[in-house]
Rosetta silent file (secondary structure, phi, psi, omega in degrees, C-alpha in Angstrom):
SEQUENCE: RRVFKLEKEGQIPDGMCIDSEGKLLVACFNGGRVIRLDPATGKRLQTVKLPVDKTTSCCFGGKEYSEMYVTCARDGMDPEGLLRQPEAGGIFKVTGLGVKGIAPYSYAG
SCORE:     score description
SCORE:     0.000 S_00000001
   1 L     0.000  155.947  177.589   27.050   11.055   26.567 S_00000001
   2 L   -76.613  129.735  178.106   25.644    8.087   24.689 S_00000001
   3 L   -97.828  -37.244 -176.519   22.440    6.773   26.249 S_00000001
   4 L  -158.156  145.685  179.882   21.660    3.947   23.789 S_00000001
   5 L  -111.437  125.896  176.304   23.005    2.447   20.562 S_00000001
   6 L   -69.015  141.927 -172.364   20.459    1.406   17.923 S_00000001
   7 L   -77.365  -34.348 -170.252   20.945   -2.200   16.880 S_00000001
   8 L  -102.162  141.600  174.494   20.268   -2.015   13.156 S_00000001
   9 L   -60.720  145.941  175.722   22.288   -0.146   10.520 S_00000001
  10 L    87.039  -13.077  176.159   20.606    2.810    8.865 S_00000001
  11 L   -80.896  138.005 -178.430   18.372    3.716   11.849 S_00000001
  12 E  -124.521  129.271  172.805   18.699    7.262   13.038 S_00000001
  13 E   -67.218  133.195 -175.582   17.413    8.619   16.342 S_00000001
  14 E  -122.318 -131.951 -174.772   15.080   11.511   15.499 S_00000001
  15 E   -60.555  148.103 -177.037   12.512   13.482   17.571 S_00000001
  16 E  -137.998  162.459  172.693   12.362   12.802   21.273 S_00000001
  17 E  -152.786  170.047  179.578   10.332   13.620   24.377 S_00000001
  18 E  -114.970  140.670  175.421   10.336   12.886   28.092 S_00000001
  19 E   -96.778 -179.428 -175.186    7.581   11.222   30.050 S_00000001
  20 L   -67.333  -13.402  176.850    6.381   11.917   33.605 S_00000001
  21 L   -98.257    6.300  178.632    8.788    9.314   34.950 S_00000001
  22 L    79.767   15.433 -179.363   11.806   10.975   33.393 S_00000001
  23 L   -93.022  151.106 -173.920   12.232    8.333   30.704 S_00000001
  24 E   -99.332  130.729  175.786   13.251    9.256   27.148 S_00000001
  25 E  -112.356  126.946 -174.419   11.101    8.345   24.125 S_00000001
  26 E  -123.160  126.654  172.690   12.902    8.328   20.759 S_00000001
  27 E   -76.867  127.800 -176.992   11.430    8.127   17.298 S_00000001
  28 E  -102.918   98.240  178.840   13.662    5.820   15.218 S_00000001
  29 E   -63.448  134.146 -173.828   13.874    7.080   11.610 S_00000001
  30 L    67.860   13.708  179.722   14.165    4.097    9.246 S_00000001
  31 L  -117.327  -17.148  178.021   13.204    1.900   12.248 S_00000001
  32 L    64.342   34.561 -177.941    9.431    2.060   12.253 S_00000001
  33 E  -163.149  166.944  170.396    9.153    2.474   15.957 S_00000001
  34 E  -120.145  131.857  178.262    9.411    4.649   19.061 S_00000001
  35 E  -111.646  148.142  177.077   11.527    3.278   21.889 S_00000001
  36 E  -112.586  123.287 -173.741   11.305    4.197   25.573 S_00000001
  37 E  -120.518  150.715  170.806   14.637    4.297   27.325 S_00000001
  38 L   -91.850  111.979 -176.567   15.878    4.756   30.904 S_00000001
  39 L   -66.882  -18.669 -178.882   18.521    7.496   30.424 S_00000001
  40 L   -77.869  -37.992 -175.862   20.268    6.494   33.665 S_00000001
  41 L  -108.236  -15.144 -177.164   20.869    2.890   32.697 S_00000001
  42 L    77.781    4.338  179.427   20.547    2.956   28.886 S_00000001
  43 L   -79.062  141.328  171.680   18.060    0.041   29.008 S_00000001
  44 E   -79.665  126.524 -177.120   15.178   -0.139   26.580 S_00000001
  45 E  -101.029  -26.788 -173.433   11.932   -0.330   28.554 S_00000001
  46 E  -161.776  147.871  175.415    9.345   -0.401   25.799 S_00000001
  47 E  -129.633  134.153  174.849    8.952   -0.465   22.029 S_00000001
  48 E  -114.140  109.438  179.756    6.012    0.892   20.037 S_00000001
  49 E   -86.000  143.433  178.666    6.030   -0.474   16.505 S_00000001
  50 L  -122.998  160.111 -177.185    4.381    1.490   13.733 S_00000001
  51 L   -85.613   24.268  179.737    3.253    0.527   10.195 S_00000001
  52 L  -138.348  155.043 -178.420    5.675    2.981    8.630 S_00000001
  53 L   -89.492  -37.028 -169.735    9.501    3.096    8.527 S_00000001
  54 E   -93.708   65.083  176.266   10.295    6.793    8.681 S_00000001
  55 E   -70.999  134.744 -172.234    9.143    7.819   12.171 S_00000001
  56 E  -116.362  -31.092 -177.355   10.247   11.398   12.830 S_00000001
  57 E  -164.137  162.637  177.494    9.001   12.663   16.215 S_00000001
  58 E  -143.925  149.847  176.740    6.847   11.957   19.260 S_00000001
  59 E  -157.959  161.418  179.111    5.075   13.999   21.863 S_00000001
  60 E  -100.325  151.486  177.749    2.408   13.587   24.510 S_00000001
  61 E  -162.333 -162.704  179.912   -1.032   15.196   24.414 S_00000001
  62 L    75.467 -171.430 -178.976   -4.684   14.506   25.061 S_00000001
  63 H   -62.074  119.818  178.270   -6.360   14.202   28.424 S_00000001
  64 H    56.708   28.030  178.668   -3.744   14.421   31.186 S_00000001
  65 H    55.133   40.680 -176.246   -1.039   13.847   28.471 S_00000001
  66 L   -95.789   -2.255  179.283   -1.942   10.145   28.340 S_00000001
  67 E  -111.119  139.478  176.566   -1.739    9.900   24.509 S_00000001
  68 E  -107.553  134.708  178.198    1.449    9.837   22.505 S_00000001
  69 E  -109.759  134.182 -175.283    1.428   11.332   18.998 S_00000001
  70 E  -126.914  127.530  174.724    3.966   10.135   16.433 S_00000001
  71 E   -99.791  158.821 -179.449    4.757   11.823   13.136 S_00000001
  72 E  -146.902  165.335 -177.612    6.378   10.161   10.153 S_00000001
  73 L  -110.676  157.677  173.922    7.761   11.118    6.738 S_00000001
  74 L  -127.738   -8.065  179.765    6.996   10.073    3.169 S_00000001
  75 L   -55.040  137.052  177.427    9.613   12.162    1.326 S_00000001
  76 L    81.411   -2.486  179.521   11.823   10.109   -0.963 S_00000001
  77 L   -83.559  137.497  175.796    9.554    7.068   -1.007 S_00000001
  78 L   -78.498  167.649 -177.362    8.935    5.526   -4.406 S_00000001
  79 H   -59.025  -35.139  178.312    5.418    4.568   -5.556 S_00000001
  80 H   -64.944  -43.002  177.426    5.993    0.912   -4.561 S_00000001
  81 H   -63.650  -36.953  176.740    7.040    1.952   -1.066 S_00000001
  82 H   -68.768  -31.074  174.552    3.942    4.133   -0.735 S_00000001
  83 H   -67.324  -37.781  178.641    1.790    1.195   -1.743 S_00000001
  84 H   -72.676  -30.277 -176.026    3.404   -0.873    1.032 S_00000001
  85 L  -130.463   69.389 -175.746    3.118    2.004    3.568 S_00000001
  86 L   -65.582  -14.513 -179.728    0.023    4.040    2.611 S_00000001
  87 L   -92.306    2.167  177.923   -0.014    5.751    6.052 S_00000001
  88 L   -58.741  136.730 -177.773    3.452    7.232    5.534 S_00000001
  89 L    93.364   -2.688 -177.100    3.389   10.978    6.141 S_00000001
  90 L   -92.142 -174.080  177.055    0.551   10.666    8.668 S_00000001
  91 E  -123.662  131.920 -177.200    0.253   11.213   12.371 S_00000001
  92 E  -110.021  140.408  174.214   -0.437    8.294   14.745 S_00000001
  93 E  -105.969  128.456 -179.168   -2.140    8.424   18.141 S_00000001
  94 E  -115.573  124.842  177.512   -0.853    5.799   20.592 S_00000001
  95 L  -121.151  169.093  178.444   -2.846    4.976   23.718 S_00000001
  96 L    74.392   24.027 -179.200   -2.446    2.511   26.541 S_00000001
  97 L   -73.481  -26.031 -178.197    1.286    3.053   27.092 S_00000001
  98 L    88.558    1.508  177.130    0.937    3.056   30.855 S_00000001
  99 L  -133.792  159.574  177.519    2.886    6.287   31.122 S_00000001
 100 L  -123.141  160.920  174.682    1.999    9.952   30.655 S_00000001
 101 E   -87.005 -177.369  176.290    3.785   12.958   29.340 S_00000001
 102 L  -114.713  155.767  178.199    4.439   16.238   31.042 S_00000001
 103 L   -61.923  142.978  176.970    2.998   19.656   30.292 S_00000001
 104 L   -70.111  153.230  173.361    5.163   21.669   27.832 S_00000001
 105 L   -86.257  131.716  178.945    7.151   24.658   29.070 S_00000001
 106 L   -86.249  142.011  179.757    6.017   27.905   27.570 S_00000001
 107 L   -74.929  125.821 -174.707    8.670   30.175   26.126 S_00000001
 108 L   -98.270   -6.754 -175.196    8.831   33.310   28.237 S_00000001
 109 L  -100.076    0.000    0.000   11.189   35.398   26.049 S_00000001
């Protein structure tokens, strides 16, 4: 089922993760942000803006999973775009979200 509809044309939901409260965090490719959604209501609870457009994935790590890590792409960017977004292709650490992630499940097979 659809949980949320992105407002702007061209944005694509990409990598996702779940926090300790059961909320969904979604990296918005071509949106420059990660949004936190309540999957039960479809309401956006929080937005983390980043200095790059092509956010690709997010996950929790660090002490007690209190840090969110966000990856982004630089493929297909022209030299002018790379000048505007020199951090494209990097990994960002986001702190102070007020929520934590959960430990990953190990593959047993």
